[in-house]
mmCIF file as Biopython writes it, N, C-alpha, C and O atoms, coordinates in Angstrom:
data_model
#
loop_
_atom_site.group_PDB
_atom_site.id
_atom_site.type_symbol
_atom_site.label_atom_id
_atom_site.label_alt_id
_atom_site.label_comp_id
_atom_site.label_asym_id
_atom_site.label_entity_id
_atom_site.label_seq_id
_atom_site.pdbx_PDB_ins_code
_atom_site.Cartn_x
_atom_site.Cartn_y
_atom_site.Cartn_z
_atom_site.occupancy
_atom_site.B_iso_or_equiv
_atom_site.auth_seq_id
_atom_site.auth_asym_id
_atom_site.pdbx_PDB_model_num
ATOM 1   N N  . MET A ? 1  ? 100.501 102.046 111.242 1.0 0.0 1  A 1 
ATOM 2   C CA . MET A ? 1  ? 101.567 102.721 111.944 1.0 0.0 1  A 1 
ATOM 3   C C  . MET A ? 1  ? 101.427 102.278 113.416 1.0 0.0 1  A 1 
ATOM 4   O O  . MET A ? 1  ? 100.332 102.239 113.978 1.0 0.0 1  A 1 
ATOM 5   N N  . TYR A ? 2  ? 102.556 101.957 113.995 1.0 0.0 2  A 1 
ATOM 6   C CA . TYR A ? 2  ? 102.612 101.575 115.432 1.0 0.0 2  A 1 
ATOM 7   C C  . TYR A ? 2  ? 103.502 102.553 116.133 1.0 0.0 2  A 1 
ATOM 8   O O  . TYR A ? 2  ? 104.610 102.804 115.660 1.0 0.0 2  A 1 
ATOM 9   N N  . VAL A ? 3  ? 103.078 103.121 117.240 1.0 0.0 3  A 1 
ATOM 10  C CA . VAL A ? 3  ? 103.893 104.045 118.103 1.0 0.0 3  A 1 
ATOM 11  C C  . VAL A ? 3  ? 104.156 103.243 119.351 1.0 0.0 3  A 1 
ATOM 12  O O  . VAL A ? 3  ? 103.236 102.755 120.008 1.0 0.0 3  A 1 
ATOM 13  N N  . VAL A ? 4  ? 105.463 103.111 119.676 1.0 0.0 4  A 1 
ATOM 14  C CA . VAL A ? 4  ? 105.888 102.349 120.860 1.0 0.0 4  A 1 
ATOM 15  C C  . VAL A ? 4  ? 106.648 103.241 121.764 1.0 0.0 4  A 1 
ATOM 16  O O  . VAL A ? 4  ? 107.660 103.823 121.375 1.0 0.0 4  A 1 
ATOM 17  N N  . THR A ? 5  ? 106.160 103.363 123.013 1.0 0.0 5  A 1 
ATOM 18  C CA . THR A ? 5  ? 106.978 104.122 124.001 1.0 0.0 5  A 1 
ATOM 19  C C  . THR A ? 5  ? 107.457 103.076 124.982 1.0 0.0 5  A 1 
ATOM 20  O O  . THR A ? 5  ? 106.749 102.131 125.328 1.0 0.0 5  A 1 
ATOM 21  N N  . HIS A ? 6  ? 108.725 103.289 125.429 1.0 0.0 6  A 1 
ATOM 22  C CA . HIS A ? 6  ? 109.380 102.262 126.307 1.0 0.0 6  A 1 
ATOM 23  C C  . HIS A ? 6  ? 110.520 102.931 127.031 1.0 0.0 6  A 1 
ATOM 24  O O  . HIS A ? 6  ? 110.856 104.087 126.773 1.0 0.0 6  A 1 
ATOM 25  N N  . SER A ? 7  ? 111.108 102.186 127.939 1.0 0.0 7  A 1 
ATOM 26  C CA . SER A ? 7  ? 112.287 102.516 128.723 1.0 0.0 7  A 1 
ATOM 27  C C  . SER A ? 7  ? 112.052 103.874 129.496 1.0 0.0 7  A 1 
ATOM 28  O O  . SER A ? 7  ? 112.800 104.835 129.316 1.0 0.0 7  A 1 
ATOM 29  N N  . PRO A ? 8  ? 111.032 103.909 130.320 1.0 0.0 8  A 1 
ATOM 30  C CA . PRO A ? 8  ? 110.842 105.136 131.132 1.0 0.0 8  A 1 
ATOM 31  C C  . PRO A ? 8  ? 112.042 105.248 132.098 1.0 0.0 8  A 1 
ATOM 32  O O  . PRO A ? 8  ? 112.559 104.264 132.627 1.0 0.0 8  A 1 
ATOM 33  N N  . ARG A ? 9  ? 112.439 106.503 132.287 1.0 0.0 9  A 1 
ATOM 34  C CA . ARG A ? 9  ? 113.607 106.845 133.214 1.0 0.0 9  A 1 
ATOM 35  C C  . ARG A ? 9  ? 113.489 108.243 133.577 1.0 0.0 9  A 1 
ATOM 36  O O  . ARG A ? 9  ? 112.669 108.983 133.034 1.0 0.0 9  A 1 
ATOM 37  N N  . VAL A ? 10 ? 114.313 108.632 134.507 1.0 0.0 10 A 1 
ATOM 38  C CA . VAL A ? 10 ? 114.365 110.046 134.953 1.0 0.0 10 A 1 
ATOM 39  C C  . VAL A ? 10 ? 115.760 110.615 134.588 1.0 0.0 10 A 1 
ATOM 40  O O  . VAL A ? 10 ? 116.807 110.090 134.967 1.0 0.0 10 A 1 
ATOM 41  N N  . GLU A ? 11 ? 115.691 111.706 133.840 1.0 0.0 11 A 1 
ATOM 42  C CA . GLU A ? 11 ? 116.933 112.353 133.381 1.0 0.0 11 A 1 
ATOM 43  C C  . GLU A ? 11 ? 116.860 113.849 133.835 1.0 0.0 11 A 1 
ATOM 44  O O  . GLU A ? 11 ? 115.962 114.579 133.415 1.0 0.0 11 A 1 
ATOM 45  N N  . GLU A ? 12 ? 117.817 114.288 134.694 1.0 0.0 12 A 1 
ATOM 46  C CA . GLU A ? 12 ? 117.794 115.662 135.131 1.0 0.0 12 A 1 
ATOM 47  C C  . GLU A ? 12 ? 116.524 116.029 135.806 1.0 0.0 12 A 1 
ATOM 48  O O  . GLU A ? 12 ? 116.062 117.161 135.661 1.0 0.0 12 A 1 
ATOM 49  N N  . GLY A ? 13 ? 115.937 115.139 136.530 1.0 0.0 13 A 1 
ATOM 50  C CA . GLY A ? 13 ? 114.701 115.417 137.281 1.0 0.0 13 A 1 
ATOM 51  C C  . GLY A ? 13 ? 113.444 115.257 136.451 1.0 0.0 13 A 1 
ATOM 52  O O  . GLY A ? 13 ? 112.347 115.374 136.998 1.0 0.0 13 A 1 
ATOM 53  N N  . GLU A ? 14 ? 113.549 114.991 135.135 1.0 0.0 14 A 1 
ATOM 54  C CA . GLU A ? 14 ? 112.331 114.873 134.285 1.0 0.0 14 A 1 
ATOM 55  C C  . GLU A ? 14 ? 112.106 113.440 133.877 1.0 0.0 14 A 1 
ATOM 56  O O  . GLU A ? 14 ? 113.060 112.728 133.565 1.0 0.0 14 A 1 
ATOM 57  N N  . ARG A ? 15 ? 110.857 113.002 133.874 1.0 0.0 15 A 1 
ATOM 58  C CA . ARG A ? 15 ? 110.556 111.646 133.357 1.0 0.0 15 A 1 
ATOM 59  C C  . ARG A ? 15 ? 110.613 111.638 131.803 1.0 0.0 15 A 1 
ATOM 60  O O  . ARG A ? 15 ? 109.999 112.447 131.108 1.0 0.0 15 A 1 
ATOM 61  N N  . VAL A ? 16 ? 111.369 110.694 131.348 1.0 0.0 16 A 1 
ATOM 62  C CA . VAL A ? 16 ? 111.616 110.567 129.854 1.0 0.0 16 A 1 
ATOM 63  C C  . VAL A ? 16 ? 111.295 109.172 129.448 1.0 0.0 16 A 1 
ATOM 64  O O  . VAL A ? 16 ? 111.556 108.223 130.187 1.0 0.0 16 A 1 
ATOM 65  N N  . VAL A ? 17 ? 110.708 109.030 128.230 1.0 0.0 17 A 1 
ATOM 66  C CA . VAL A ? 17 ? 110.485 107.768 127.665 1.0 0.0 17 A 1 
ATOM 67  C C  . VAL A ? 17 ? 111.036 107.758 126.207 1.0 0.0 17 A 1 
ATOM 68  O O  . VAL A ? 17 ? 111.050 108.801 125.553 1.0 0.0 17 A 1 
ATOM 69  N N  . THR A ? 18 ? 111.465 106.648 125.728 1.0 0.0 18 A 1 
ATOM 70  C CA . THR A ? 18 ? 111.864 106.504 124.280 1.0 0.0 18 A 1 
ATOM 71  C C  . THR A ? 18 ? 110.658 106.224 123.443 1.0 0.0 18 A 1 
ATOM 72  O O  . THR A ? 18 ? 109.862 105.367 123.826 1.0 0.0 18 A 1 
ATOM 73  N N  . THR A ? 19 ? 110.465 106.863 122.356 1.0 0.0 19 A 1 
ATOM 74  C CA . THR A ? 19 ? 109.368 106.624 121.497 1.0 0.0 19 A 1 
ATOM 75  C C  . THR A ? 19 ? 109.929 106.205 120.068 1.0 0.0 19 A 1 
ATOM 76  O O  . THR A ? 19 ? 110.765 106.886 119.476 1.0 0.0 19 A 1 
ATOM 77  N N  . ASP A ? 20 ? 109.403 105.041 119.577 1.0 0.0 20 A 1 
ATOM 78  C CA . ASP A ? 20 ? 109.765 104.533 118.289 1.0 0.0 20 A 1 
ATOM 79  C C  . ASP A ? 20 ? 108.469 104.511 117.490 1.0 0.0 20 A 1 
ATOM 80  O O  . ASP A ? 20 ? 107.391 104.250 118.024 1.0 0.0 20 A 1 
ATOM 81  N N  . VAL A ? 21 ? 108.604 104.798 116.163 1.0 0.0 21 A 1 
ATOM 82  C CA . VAL A ? 21 ? 107.455 104.775 115.260 1.0 0.0 21 A 1 
ATOM 83  C C  . VAL A ? 21 ? 107.745 103.697 114.207 1.0 0.0 21 A 1 
ATOM 84  O O  . VAL A ? 21 ? 108.754 103.763 113.505 1.0 0.0 21 A 1 
ATOM 85  N N  . TRP A ? 22 ? 106.856 102.711 114.106 1.0 0.0 22 A 1 
ATOM 86  C CA . TRP A ? 22 ? 106.922 101.678 113.099 1.0 0.0 22 A 1 
ATOM 87  C C  . TRP A ? 22 ? 105.958 101.908 112.012 1.0 0.0 22 A 1 
ATOM 88  O O  . TRP A ? 22 ? 104.760 102.024 112.269 1.0 0.0 22 A 1 
ATOM 89  N N  . ARG A ? 23 ? 106.414 101.981 110.809 1.0 0.0 23 A 1 
ATOM 90  C CA . ARG A ? 23 ? 105.480 102.126 109.665 1.0 0.0 23 A 1 
ATOM 91  C C  . ARG A ? 23 ? 105.547 100.852 108.889 1.0 0.0 23 A 1 
ATOM 92  O O  . ARG A ? 23 ? 106.600 100.505 108.355 1.0 0.0 23 A 1 
ATOM 93  N N  . VAL A ? 24 ? 104.466 100.155 108.814 1.0 0.0 24 A 1 
ATOM 94  C CA . VAL A ? 24 ? 104.346 98.821  108.108 1.0 0.0 24 A 1 
ATOM 95  C C  . VAL A ? 24 ? 103.376 98.928  107.022 1.0 0.0 24 A 1 
ATOM 96  O O  . VAL A ? 24 ? 102.244 99.354  107.253 1.0 0.0 24 A 1 
ATOM 97  N N  . PHE A ? 25 ? 103.765 98.547  105.774 1.0 0.0 25 A 1 
ATOM 98  C CA . PHE A ? 25 ? 102.908 98.663  104.622 1.0 0.0 25 A 1 
ATOM 99  C C  . PHE A ? 25 ? 102.530 97.330  104.117 1.0 0.0 25 A 1 
ATOM 100 O O  . PHE A ? 25 ? 103.278 96.358  104.224 1.0 0.0 25 A 1 
ATOM 101 N N  . SER A ? 26 ? 101.298 97.287  103.536 1.0 0.0 26 A 1 
ATOM 102 C CA . SER A ? 26 ? 100.801 96.098  102.870 1.0 0.0 26 A 1 
ATOM 103 C C  . SER A ? 26 ? 99.736  96.544  101.893 1.0 0.0 26 A 1 
ATOM 104 O O  . SER A ? 26 ? 99.080  97.566  102.098 1.0 0.0 26 A 1 
ATOM 105 N N  . GLU A ? 27 ? 99.557  95.735  100.772 1.0 0.0 27 A 1 
ATOM 106 C CA . GLU A ? 27 ? 98.507  96.002  99.877  1.0 0.0 27 A 1 
ATOM 107 C C  . GLU A ? 27 ? 97.179  95.514  100.348 1.0 0.0 27 A 1 
ATOM 108 O O  . GLU A ? 27 ? 96.134  95.860  99.797  1.0 0.0 27 A 1 
ATOM 109 N N  . VAL A ? 28 ? 97.224  94.706  101.375 1.0 0.0 28 A 1 
ATOM 110 C CA . VAL A ? 28 ? 96.023  94.058  101.944 1.0 0.0 28 A 1 
ATOM 111 C C  . VAL A ? 28 ? 95.463  95.048  102.937 1.0 0.0 28 A 1 
ATOM 112 O O  . VAL A ? 28 ? 96.158  95.353  103.906 1.0 0.0 28 A 1 
ATOM 113 N N  . LYS A ? 29 ? 94.280  95.567  102.778 1.0 0.0 29 A 1 
ATOM 114 C CA . LYS A ? 29 ? 93.720  96.524  103.609 1.0 0.0 29 A 1 
ATOM 115 C C  . LYS A ? 29 ? 92.837  95.859  104.754 1.0 0.0 29 A 1 
ATOM 116 O O  . LYS A ? 29 ? 92.037  94.967  104.470 1.0 0.0 29 A 1 
ATOM 117 N N  . GLY A ? 30 ? 92.986  96.271  105.919 1.0 0.0 30 A 1 
ATOM 118 C CA . GLY A ? 30 ? 92.114  95.769  107.029 1.0 0.0 30 A 1 
ATOM 119 C C  . GLY A ? 30 ? 92.234  94.264  107.306 1.0 0.0 30 A 1 
ATOM 120 O O  . GLY A ? 30 ? 91.274  93.613  107.716 1.0 0.0 30 A 1 
ATOM 121 N N  . ASP A ? 31 ? 93.403  93.749  107.077 1.0 0.0 31 A 1 
ATOM 122 C CA . ASP A ? 31 ? 93.634  92.292  107.249 1.0 0.0 31 A 1 
ATOM 123 C C  . ASP A ? 31 ? 94.149  92.019  108.678 1.0 0.0 31 A 1 
ATOM 124 O O  . ASP A ? 31 ? 95.264  92.412  109.020 1.0 0.0 31 A 1 
ATOM 125 N N  . SER A ? 32 ? 93.334  91.348  109.506 1.0 0.0 32 A 1 
ATOM 126 C CA . SER A ? 32 ? 93.709  91.097  110.864 1.0 0.0 32 A 1 
ATOM 127 C C  . SER A ? 32 ? 94.972  90.204  110.994 1.0 0.0 32 A 1 
ATOM 128 O O  . SER A ? 32 ? 95.747  90.353  111.939 1.0 0.0 32 A 1 
ATOM 129 N N  . ASN A ? 33 ? 95.160  89.291  110.042 1.0 0.0 33 A 1 
ATOM 130 C CA . ASN A ? 33 ? 96.311  88.425  110.044 1.0 0.0 33 A 1 
ATOM 131 C C  . ASN A ? 33 ? 97.551  89.214  109.857 1.0 0.0 33 A 1 
ATOM 132 O O  . ASN A ? 33 ? 98.535  88.990  110.562 1.0 0.0 33 A 1 
ATOM 133 N N  . PHE A ? 34 ? 97.549  90.140  108.927 1.0 0.0 34 A 1 
ATOM 134 C CA . PHE A ? 34 ? 98.671  91.034  108.695 1.0 0.0 34 A 1 
ATOM 135 C C  . PHE A ? 34 ? 99.010  91.864  109.934 1.0 0.0 34 A 1 
ATOM 136 O O  . PHE A ? 34 ? 100.159 91.975  110.361 1.0 0.0 34 A 1 
ATOM 137 N N  . HIS A ? 35 ? 97.917  92.450  110.495 1.0 0.0 35 A 1 
ATOM 138 C CA . HIS A ? 35 ? 98.080  93.283  111.652 1.0 0.0 35 A 1 
ATOM 139 C C  . HIS A ? 35 ? 98.769  92.502  112.798 1.0 0.0 35 A 1 
ATOM 140 O O  . HIS A ? 35 ? 99.772  92.956  113.349 1.0 0.0 35 A 1 
ATOM 141 N N  . ASN A ? 36 ? 98.205  91.304  113.152 1.0 0.0 36 A 1 
ATOM 142 C CA . ASN A ? 36 ? 98.720  90.483  114.165 1.0 0.0 36 A 1 
ATOM 143 C C  . ASN A ? 36 ? 100.162 90.033  113.966 1.0 0.0 36 A 1 
ATOM 144 O O  . ASN A ? 36 ? 100.945 90.026  114.916 1.0 0.0 36 A 1 
ATOM 145 N N  . THR A ? 37 ? 100.536 89.641  112.685 1.0 0.0 37 A 1 
ATOM 146 C CA . THR A ? 37 ? 101.849 89.256  112.363 1.0 0.0 37 A 1 
ATOM 147 C C  . THR A ? 37 ? 102.842 90.447  112.550 1.0 0.0 37 A 1 
ATOM 148 O O  . THR A ? 37 ? 103.927 90.265  113.103 1.0 0.0 37 A 1 
ATOM 149 N N  . ALA A ? 38 ? 102.458 91.657  112.084 1.0 0.0 38 A 1 
ATOM 150 C CA . ALA A ? 38 ? 103.316 92.771  112.343 1.0 0.0 38 A 1 
ATOM 151 C C  . ALA A ? 38 ? 103.519 93.063  113.796 1.0 0.0 38 A 1 
ATOM 152 O O  . ALA A ? 38 ? 104.638 93.350  114.222 1.0 0.0 38 A 1 
ATOM 153 N N  . LEU A ? 39 ? 102.433 92.995  114.588 1.0 0.0 39 A 1 
ATOM 154 C CA . LEU A ? 39 ? 102.518 93.251  116.004 1.0 0.0 39 A 1 
ATOM 155 C C  . LEU A ? 39 ? 103.378 92.213  116.695 1.0 0.0 39 A 1 
ATOM 156 O O  . LEU A ? 39 ? 104.162 92.547  117.583 1.0 0.0 39 A 1 
ATOM 157 N N  . SER A ? 40 ? 103.241 90.977  116.303 1.0 0.0 40 A 1 
ATOM 158 C CA . SER A ? 40 ? 104.101 89.882  116.879 1.0 0.0 40 A 1 
ATOM 159 C C  . SER A ? 40 ? 105.555 90.152  116.593 1.0 0.0 40 A 1 
ATOM 160 O O  . SER A ? 40 ? 106.392 89.938  117.469 1.0 0.0 40 A 1 
ATOM 161 N N  . GLN A ? 41 ? 105.881 90.596  115.446 1.0 0.0 41 A 1 
ATOM 162 C CA . GLN A ? 41 ? 107.276 90.847  115.043 1.0 0.0 41 A 1 
ATOM 163 C C  . GLN A ? 41 ? 107.857 92.015  115.858 1.0 0.0 41 A 1 
ATOM 164 O O  . GLN A ? 41 ? 109.013 91.993  116.283 1.0 0.0 41 A 1 
ATOM 165 N N  . ILE A ? 42 ? 107.003 93.039  116.057 1.0 0.0 42 A 1 
ATOM 166 C CA . ILE A ? 42 ? 107.410 94.218  116.794 1.0 0.0 42 A 1 
ATOM 167 C C  . ILE A ? 42 ? 107.656 93.829  118.312 1.0 0.0 42 A 1 
ATOM 168 O O  . ILE A ? 42 ? 108.653 94.224  118.917 1.0 0.0 42 A 1 
ATOM 169 N N  . VAL A ? 43 ? 106.754 93.091  118.844 1.0 0.0 43 A 1 
ATOM 170 C CA . VAL A ? 43 ? 106.908 92.641  120.303 1.0 0.0 43 A 1 
ATOM 171 C C  . VAL A ? 43 ? 108.193 91.770  120.397 1.0 0.0 43 A 1 
ATOM 172 O O  . VAL A ? 43 ? 108.984 91.892  121.332 1.0 0.0 43 A 1 
ATOM 173 N N  . GLY A ? 44 ? 108.362 90.869  119.362 1.0 0.0 44 A 1 
ATOM 174 C CA . GLY A ? 44 ? 109.618 90.037  119.376 1.0 0.0 44 A 1 
ATOM 175 C C  . GLY A ? 44 ? 110.875 90.926  119.402 1.0 0.0 44 A 1 
ATOM 176 O O  . GLY A ? 44 ? 111.855 90.646  120.092 1.0 0.0 44 A 1 
ATOM 177 N N  . HIS A ? 45 ? 110.794 92.014  118.612 1.0 0.0 45 A 1 
ATOM 178 C CA . HIS A ? 45 ? 111.986 92.882  118.561 1.0 0.0 45 A 1 
ATOM 179 C C  . HIS A ? 45 ? 112.314 93.487  119.971 1.0 0.0 45 A 1 
ATOM 180 O O  . HIS A ? 45 ? 113.478 93.567  120.363 1.0 0.0 45 A 1 
ATOM 181 N N  . TYR A ? 46 ? 111.263 93.903  120.704 1.0 0.0 46 A 1 
ATOM 182 C CA . TYR A ? 46 ? 111.461 94.474  121.994 1.0 0.0 46 A 1 
ATOM 183 C C  . TYR A ? 46 ? 111.796 93.451  123.068 1.0 0.0 46 A 1 
ATOM 184 O O  . TYR A ? 46 ? 112.481 93.760  124.043 1.0 0.0 46 A 1 
ATOM 185 N N  . LYS A ? 47 ? 111.304 92.221  122.881 1.0 0.0 47 A 1 
ATOM 186 C CA . LYS A ? 47 ? 111.721 91.138  123.816 1.0 0.0 47 A 1 
ATOM 187 C C  . LYS A ? 47 ? 113.197 90.902  123.757 1.0 0.0 47 A 1 
ATOM 188 O O  . LYS A ? 47 ? 113.816 90.584  124.772 1.0 0.0 47 A 1 
ATOM 189 N N  . GLU A ? 48 ? 113.793 91.054  122.561 1.0 0.0 48 A 1 
ATOM 190 C CA . GLU A ? 48 ? 115.237 90.847  122.362 1.0 0.0 48 A 1 
ATOM 191 C C  . GLU A ? 48 ? 115.998 92.091  122.926 1.0 0.0 48 A 1 
ATOM 192 O O  . GLU A ? 48 ? 117.076 91.965  123.506 1.0 0.0 48 A 1 
ATOM 193 N N  . LYS A ? 49 ? 115.398 93.276  122.734 1.0 0.0 49 A 1 
ATOM 194 C CA . LYS A ? 49 ? 116.066 94.506  123.184 1.0 0.0 49 A 1 
ATOM 195 C C  . LYS A ? 49 ? 115.917 94.680  124.729 1.0 0.0 49 A 1 
ATOM 196 O O  . LYS A ? 49 ? 116.820 95.161  125.413 1.0 0.0 49 A 1 
ATOM 197 N N  . ILE A ? 50 ? 114.782 94.280  125.210 1.0 0.0 50 A 1 
ATOM 198 C CA . ILE A ? 50 ? 114.469 94.490  126.700 1.0 0.0 50 A 1 
ATOM 199 C C  . ILE A ? 50 ? 114.180 93.067  127.296 1.0 0.0 50 A 1 
ATOM 200 O O  . ILE A ? 50 ? 113.024 92.663  127.419 1.0 0.0 50 A 1 
ATOM 201 N N  . PRO A ? 51 ? 115.243 92.343  127.651 1.0 0.0 51 A 1 
ATOM 202 C CA . PRO A ? 51 ? 114.994 90.953  128.082 1.0 0.0 51 A 1 
ATOM 203 C C  . PRO A ? 51 ? 113.997 90.756  129.174 1.0 0.0 51 A 1 
ATOM 204 O O  . PRO A ? 51 ? 113.353 89.707  129.203 1.0 0.0 51 A 1 
ATOM 205 N N  . ASP A ? 52 ? 113.820 91.676  130.067 1.0 0.0 52 A 1 
ATOM 206 C CA . ASP A ? 52 ? 112.842 91.459  131.194 1.0 0.0 52 A 1 
ATOM 207 C C  . ASP A ? 52 ? 111.398 91.939  130.835 1.0 0.0 52 A 1 
ATOM 208 O O  . ASP A ? 52 ? 110.536 92.052  131.707 1.0 0.0 52 A 1 
ATOM 209 N N  . LEU A ? 53 ? 111.172 92.213  129.539 1.0 0.0 53 A 1 
ATOM 210 C CA . LEU A ? 53 ? 109.850 92.629  129.110 1.0 0.0 53 A 1 
ATOM 211 C C  . LEU A ? 53 ? 108.805 91.533  129.431 1.0 0.0 53 A 1 
ATOM 212 O O  . LEU A ? 53 ? 108.960 90.382  129.024 1.0 0.0 53 A 1 
ATOM 213 N N  . ARG A ? 54 ? 107.786 91.895  130.136 1.0 0.0 54 A 1 
ATOM 214 C CA . ARG A ? 54 ? 106.722 90.829  130.495 1.0 0.0 54 A 1 
ATOM 215 C C  . ARG A ? 54 ? 105.333 91.103  129.871 1.0 0.0 54 A 1 
ATOM 216 O O  . ARG A ? 54 ? 104.545 90.187  129.636 1.0 0.0 54 A 1 
ATOM 217 N N  . GLN A ? 55 ? 105.074 92.367  129.620 1.0 0.0 55 A 1 
ATOM 218 C CA . GLN A ? 55 ? 103.820 92.676  128.979 1.0 0.0 55 A 1 
ATOM 219 C C  . GLN A ? 55 ? 103.848 93.844  128.013 1.0 0.0 55 A 1 
ATOM 220 O O  . GLN A ? 55 ? 104.728 94.701  128.099 1.0 0.0 55 A 1 
ATOM 221 N N  . ALA A ? 56 ? 102.916 93.887  127.113 1.0 0.0 56 A 1 
ATOM 222 C CA . ALA A ? 56 ? 102.832 94.948  126.212 1.0 0.0 56 A 1 
ATOM 223 C C  . ALA A ? 56 ? 101.346 95.430  126.207 1.0 0.0 56 A 1 
ATOM 224 O O  . ALA A ? 56 ? 100.439 94.605  126.098 1.0 0.0 56 A 1 
ATOM 225 N N  . HIS A ? 57 ? 101.114 96.688  126.319 1.0 0.0 57 A 1 
ATOM 226 C CA . HIS A ? 57 ? 99.781  97.257  126.292 1.0 0.0 57 A 1 
ATOM 227 C C  . HIS A ? 57 ? 99.499  97.752  124.859 1.0 0.0 57 A 1 
ATOM 228 O O  . HIS A ? 57 ? 100.292 98.483  124.266 1.0 0.0 57 A 1 
ATOM 229 N N  . VAL A ? 58 ? 98.367  97.335  124.339 1.0 0.0 58 A 1 
ATOM 230 C CA . VAL A ? 58 ? 98.031  97.766  122.988 1.0 0.0 58 A 1 
ATOM 231 C C  . VAL A ? 58 ? 96.835  98.651  122.959 1.0 0.0 58 A 1 
ATOM 232 O O  . VAL A ? 58 ? 95.807  98.304  123.541 1.0 0.0 58 A 1 
ATOM 233 N N  . PHE A ? 59 ? 96.916  99.809  122.292 1.0 0.0 59 A 1 
ATOM 234 C CA . PHE A ? 59 ? 95.807  100.728 122.186 1.0 0.0 59 A 1 
ATOM 235 C C  . PHE A ? 59 ? 95.492  100.845 120.651 1.0 0.0 59 A 1 
ATOM 236 O O  . PHE A ? 59 ? 96.393  101.134 119.862 1.0 0.0 59 A 1 
ATOM 237 N N  . THR A ? 60 ? 94.264  100.627 120.256 1.0 0.0 60 A 1 
ATOM 238 C CA . THR A ? 60 ? 93.984  100.721 118.859 1.0 0.0 60 A 1 
ATOM 239 C C  . THR A ? 60 ? 92.961  101.794 118.524 1.0 0.0 60 A 1 
ATOM 240 O O  . THR A ? 60 ? 92.371  102.394 119.423 1.0 0.0 60 A 1 
ATOM 241 N N  . ASP A ? 61 ? 92.752  102.034 117.260 1.0 0.0 61 A 1 
ATOM 242 C CA . ASP A ? 61 ? 91.737  103.031 116.810 1.0 0.0 61 A 1 
ATOM 243 C C  . ASP A ? 61 ? 90.358  102.432 116.745 1.0 0.0 61 A 1 
ATOM 244 O O  . ASP A ? 61 ? 89.404  103.107 116.360 1.0 0.0 61 A 1 
ATOM 245 N N  . GLY A ? 62 ? 90.234  101.138 117.127 1.0 0.0 62 A 1 
ATOM 246 C CA . GLY A ? 62 ? 88.892  100.480 117.088 1.0 0.0 62 A 1 
ATOM 247 C C  . GLY A ? 62 ? 88.546  99.775  115.831 1.0 0.0 62 A 1 
ATOM 248 O O  . GLY A ? 62 ? 87.442  99.244  115.707 1.0 0.0 62 A 1 
ATOM 249 N N  . CYS A ? 63 ? 89.475  99.746  114.854 1.0 0.0 63 A 1 
ATOM 250 C CA . CYS A ? 63 ? 89.149  99.044  113.641 1.0 0.0 63 A 1 
ATOM 251 C C  . CYS A ? 63 ? 88.840  97.602  113.928 1.0 0.0 63 A 1 
ATOM 252 O O  . CYS A ? 63 ? 89.656  96.952  114.581 1.0 0.0 63 A 1 
ATOM 253 N N  . ARG A ? 64 ? 87.756  97.059  113.506 1.0 0.0 64 A 1 
ATOM 254 C CA . ARG A ? 64 ? 87.366  95.689  113.765 1.0 0.0 64 A 1 
ATOM 255 C C  . ARG A ? 64 ? 88.378  94.633  113.209 1.0 0.0 64 A 1 
ATOM 256 O O  . ARG A ? 64 ? 88.558  93.560  113.783 1.0 0.0 64 A 1 
ATOM 257 N N  . ALA A ? 65 ? 89.006  94.979  112.102 1.0 0.0 65 A 1 
ATOM 258 C CA . ALA A ? 65 ? 89.930  94.097  111.474 1.0 0.0 65 A 1 
ATOM 259 C C  . ALA A ? 65 ? 91.149  93.864  112.263 1.0 0.0 65 A 1 
ATOM 260 O O  . ALA A ? 65 ? 91.859  92.883  112.042 1.0 0.0 65 A 1 
ATOM 261 N N  . GLN A ? 66 ? 91.433  94.779  113.227 1.0 0.0 66 A 1 
ATOM 262 C CA . GLN A ? 66 ? 92.678  94.662  113.972 1.0 0.0 66 A 1 
ATOM 263 C C  . GLN A ? 66 ? 92.364  93.891  115.292 1.0 0.0 66 A 1 
ATOM 264 O O  . GLN A ? 66 ? 93.262  93.662  116.102 1.0 0.0 66 A 1 
#
């Protein structure tokens, strides 16, 4: 599961961000190649959606396979 927050803005005096949840499934458990491929596709999606995107910060649960 990937949780992506993006597009911070102020609405009615409150800071708001958009949160998307990506659920990606595979029969392969703990495969770093699968994880990296999924992450690359997700980042590619946001590069199309947000053309001036320059960086992505990734926080993980510490699984060595990722």
